[in-house]
C-alpha positions as MATLAB code, in Angstrom:
seq = 'XXXXXXXXXXXXXXXXXXXXXXXXXXXXXXXXXXXXXXXXXXXXXXXXXXXXXXXXXXXXXXXXXXXXXXXXXXXXXXXXXXXXXXXXXXXXXXXXXXXXXXXXXXXXXXXXXXXXXXXXXXXXXXXXXXXXXXXXXXXXXXXXXXXXXXXXXXXXXXXXXXXXXXXXXXXXXXXXXXXXXXXXXXXXXXXXXXXXXXXXXXXXXXXXXXXXXXXXXXXXXXXXXXXXXXXXXXXXXXXXXXXXXXXXXXXXXXXXXXXX';
ca = [
     -19.562  -51.147   85.703;
     -18.617  -51.122   89.369;
     -18.619  -47.348   89.451;
     -22.056  -47.313   87.844;
     -23.552  -49.037   90.882;
     -21.277  -47.580   93.563;
     -22.896  -45.629   96.392;
     -19.647  -44.338   97.859;
     -20.045  -40.856   99.318;
     -23.849  -41.121   99.404;
     -26.030  -40.823  102.506;
     -29.050  -43.136  102.511;
     -32.054  -42.912  104.850;
     -34.249  -46.006  105.090;
     -37.444  -45.739  107.135;
     -38.740  -48.723  109.066;
     -35.326  -50.364  108.784;
     -35.093  -51.995  112.208;
     -36.180  -55.385  110.851;
     -37.439  -57.354  107.877;
     -37.272  -56.171  104.292;
     -36.314  -52.643  105.330;
     -33.207  -53.964  107.038;
     -32.339  -56.159  104.048;
     -32.523  -53.193  101.678;
     -30.596  -50.977  104.085;
     -27.794  -53.540  104.324;
     -27.584  -53.719  100.534;
     -27.131  -49.955  100.296;
     -24.461  -49.914  102.997;
     -22.542  -52.828  101.490;
     -22.366  -50.895   98.233;
     -20.779  -47.913   99.943;
     -23.611  -45.744  101.259;
     -23.469  -44.142  104.686;
     -26.539  -45.676  106.307;
     -29.159  -43.897  108.394;
     -32.077  -45.970  109.670;
     -35.386  -44.820  111.093;
     -37.560  -46.597  113.610;
     -40.038  -45.702  116.332;
     -39.283  -48.226  119.106;
     -36.111  -47.749  121.190;
     -35.733  -51.463  121.954;
     -35.976  -52.451  118.298;
     -33.527  -49.730  117.322;
     -30.925  -50.924  119.833;
     -31.282  -54.500  118.601;
     -31.164  -53.419  114.953;
     -28.040  -51.293  115.333;
     -26.347  -54.255  116.990;
     -27.319  -56.504  114.078;
     -25.968  -53.972  111.592;
     -22.734  -53.794  113.563;
     -22.474  -57.584  113.636;
     -22.704  -57.445  109.848;
     -19.883  -54.911  109.647;
     -22.160  -51.910  109.055;
     -21.921  -48.714  111.085;
     -25.518  -47.521  110.852;
     -26.884  -44.409  112.539;
     -30.344  -44.656  114.095;
     -32.984  -41.952  114.453;
     -36.298  -42.462  116.246;
     -39.219  -40.443  114.901;
     -42.832  -40.821  113.772;
     -42.881  -40.813  109.966;
     -46.486  -39.548  109.975;
     -45.588  -36.449  111.997;
     -44.427  -33.683  109.654;
     -42.741  -31.627  112.370;
     -40.803  -34.641  113.700;
     -39.776  -35.537  110.153;
     -38.538  -32.012  109.419;
     -36.651  -31.842  112.713;
     -34.904  -35.164  112.136;
     -34.083  -34.516  108.492;
     -32.341  -31.359  109.662;
     -30.500  -33.303  112.392;
     -29.384  -35.991  109.945;
     -28.175  -33.361  107.488;
     -26.177  -31.611  110.216;
     -24.799  -34.716  111.944;
     -24.287  -37.106  109.008;
     -24.674  -35.150  105.797;
     -27.291  -34.302  103.155;
     -29.554  -37.215  102.241;
     -28.891  -38.482   98.711;
     -31.074  -41.599   98.856;
     -34.442  -41.989  100.583;
     -36.183  -45.350  100.883;
     -39.770  -44.970  102.110;
     -40.199  -48.433  103.587;
     -42.097  -47.858  106.861;
     -45.548  -49.376  106.619;
     -48.345  -51.265  108.323;
     -51.267  -53.520  107.478;
     -54.532  -54.335  109.208;
     -56.376  -57.419  107.996;
     -60.026  -56.594  108.605;
     -63.031  -57.186  106.312;
     -64.136  -53.916  104.723;
     -67.619  -54.206  106.249;
     -66.086  -54.375  109.732;
     -63.214  -51.901  109.479;
     -63.289  -48.829  111.685;
     -62.767  -45.661  109.607;
     -60.146  -44.481  112.098;
     -58.134  -47.662  111.498;
     -58.505  -47.180  107.744;
     -57.096  -43.650  108.080;
     -54.236  -44.901  110.256;
     -53.092  -47.384  107.612;
     -53.331  -44.777  104.851;
     -51.476  -42.268  107.022;
     -48.524  -44.628  107.514;
     -48.439  -46.245  104.065;
     -49.265  -43.257  101.853;
     -49.137  -39.944  103.675;
     -45.794  -40.585  105.392;
     -43.948  -41.251  102.083;
     -45.259  -37.896  100.855;
     -44.086  -36.147  104.038;
     -40.615  -37.737  103.890;
     -40.222  -37.213  100.152;
     -41.214  -33.569  100.342;
     -38.861  -32.902  103.251;
     -35.879  -34.650  101.643;
     -36.518  -33.420   98.105;
     -36.085  -29.780   99.111;
     -32.404  -30.438   99.771;
     -32.104  -32.605   96.669;
     -33.421  -29.751   94.534;
     -30.798  -27.406   95.964;
     -28.003  -29.933   95.332;
     -29.165  -30.899   91.848;
     -30.341  -34.470   92.262;
     -31.269  -37.456   94.382;
     -32.978  -40.831   94.547;
     -36.303  -41.655   96.199;
     -37.514  -45.256   96.379;
     -41.048  -45.974   97.569;
     -41.822  -49.492   98.755;
     -45.079  -50.394   97.087;
     -46.702  -53.831   96.995;
     -48.456  -56.312   94.761;
     -51.510  -54.685   96.345;
     -50.585  -51.610   94.316;
     -52.076  -53.653   91.450;
     -54.327  -56.271   93.055;
     -57.163  -56.463   95.525;
     -57.414  -59.107   98.231;
     -59.813  -59.902  101.027;
     -59.412  -57.976  104.311;
     -56.743  -55.482  103.113;
     -58.847  -52.635  101.717;
     -56.922  -49.880  103.527;
     -53.519  -51.338  102.673;
     -54.420  -51.849   99.011;
     -55.877  -48.339   98.767;
     -52.703  -46.874  100.286;
     -50.292  -48.923   98.182;
     -52.261  -48.188   95.018;
     -52.059  -44.514   95.935;
     -48.332  -44.842   96.585;
     -47.824  -46.145   93.049;
     -49.492  -43.035   91.650;
     -47.706  -40.727   94.107;
     -44.435  -42.222   92.864;
     -45.335  -41.433   89.277;
     -46.543  -37.947   90.074;
     -43.467  -36.972   92.089;
     -41.286  -38.342   89.296;
     -43.181  -36.157   86.847;
     -42.773  -33.026   88.969;
     -39.184  -33.527   90.115;
     -37.446  -35.055   87.092;
     -36.386  -31.569   85.986;
     -34.331  -31.363   89.184;
     -32.526  -34.648   88.385;
     -34.486  -36.465   91.093;
     -35.542  -40.014   90.230;
     -38.568  -41.344   92.093;
     -39.264  -45.044   91.619;
     -40.897  -47.880   93.491;
     -40.271  -51.496   94.432;
     -43.182  -53.889   94.786;
     -42.179  -56.954   96.811;
     -44.107  -60.159   96.397;
     -44.393  -62.777   99.137;
     -41.170  -62.879  101.150;
     -39.741  -65.131  103.835;
     -39.569  -62.895  106.915;
     -40.235  -63.313  110.618;
     -43.735  -61.985  109.979;
     -44.513  -64.756  107.492;
     -42.706  -67.536  109.356;
     -45.867  -68.950  111.018;
     -47.502  -69.649  107.643;
     -44.396  -70.864  105.794;
     -44.985  -74.486  106.758;
     -46.029  -77.459  104.655;
     -49.776  -77.864  104.585;
     -50.652  -74.307  105.556;
     -53.260  -73.044  103.047;
     -51.485  -69.718  102.470;
     -48.103  -71.391  102.038;
     -49.579  -73.787   99.503;
     -51.351  -70.947   97.707;
     -48.159  -68.915   97.340;
     -45.997  -71.812   96.211;
     -48.612  -72.886   93.668;
     -49.374  -69.429   92.276;
     -45.827  -68.030   92.108;
     -44.135  -69.133   88.862;
     -40.759  -69.246   90.630;
     -42.253  -71.780   93.025;
     -40.819  -70.273   96.193;
     -41.027  -67.457   98.696;
     -38.761  -64.497   98.083;
     -35.554  -64.215  100.072;
     -35.004  -60.710  101.529;
     -31.680  -60.639   99.692;
     -33.634  -60.828   96.426;
     -34.351  -57.123   96.961;
     -30.670  -56.129   97.155;
     -29.991  -55.756   93.452;
     -33.029  -53.692   92.542;
     -32.533  -51.446   95.581;
     -28.921  -50.704   94.683;
     -29.873  -50.196   91.037;
     -32.567  -47.622   91.838;
     -30.264  -45.858   94.331;
     -27.292  -45.629   91.966;
     -26.489  -43.638   88.855;
     -27.198  -46.794   86.849;
     -30.870  -45.730   87.037;
     -30.400  -42.044   86.169;
     -32.881  -42.261   83.263;
     -35.350  -44.526   85.063;
     -38.151  -42.499   86.609;
     -41.702  -43.110   87.772;
     -41.409  -46.902   87.484;
     -42.556  -49.632   89.862;
     -40.388  -52.754   89.698;
     -42.165  -55.808   91.068;
     -39.923  -58.382   92.712;
     -42.454  -61.168   93.016;
     -41.170  -64.331   91.345;
     -43.488  -63.661   88.403;
     -46.833  -63.826   90.181;
     -48.155  -60.585   88.681;
     -47.241  -61.808   85.192;
     -49.900  -64.521   85.367;
     -53.632  -64.708   85.950;
     -53.006  -66.951   88.916;
     -53.151  -70.424   87.360;
     -51.399  -72.930   89.638;
     -47.983  -74.112   88.514;
     -47.894  -77.516   86.875;
];
């Protein structure tokens, strides 16, 4: 079974992996044998992230580029292929959210969110898949969201993009399965990260809401994503294609009734 999940000899590129859930998934891939390449767009964050990887015993390689810029993506995919090796695993994790009521949202901001959360995974997937086709296979993992299935106040652009990403995942799987490329998605629920730290306190309405509505009764730990990430990146998932696996403590399995 160990060989089934081994990523030895594989090169993995994780976008937006300088912090948070992207870093947690990247570490999981590296600890299971993958040669890790991380993308970011801020030099300071990249320096700090590479140091954290090193402190964890991981020799990650960092590349700074704008995931929404097709020419920058193509240039850096070529550099990674030359300097590190062909990309076997792509995790499209880079994303953003703007919490603005739909009546107030500027159309340019709406486009910006969709560009990062939906268009950039297409650009990256297309660029990486060309090499995967030539080599006869590969793994692409798109980081979706519970908002791929649900609507919520103030996140119209994010929900539209993540819903689109779910369908992009299924469509790319349909087109590229004949090349032995598996394209799947992960939909994280509510996770304990630095971003959510301010609301993860007793008495905060959002904290109470999440703890009451999640059947597991807790926030997700970033390490809860390790297993599913390794599974979808390994040959253990060779006949799994076009699926979105929600790692959410069961919240999408209910209609939202508070836990007893």
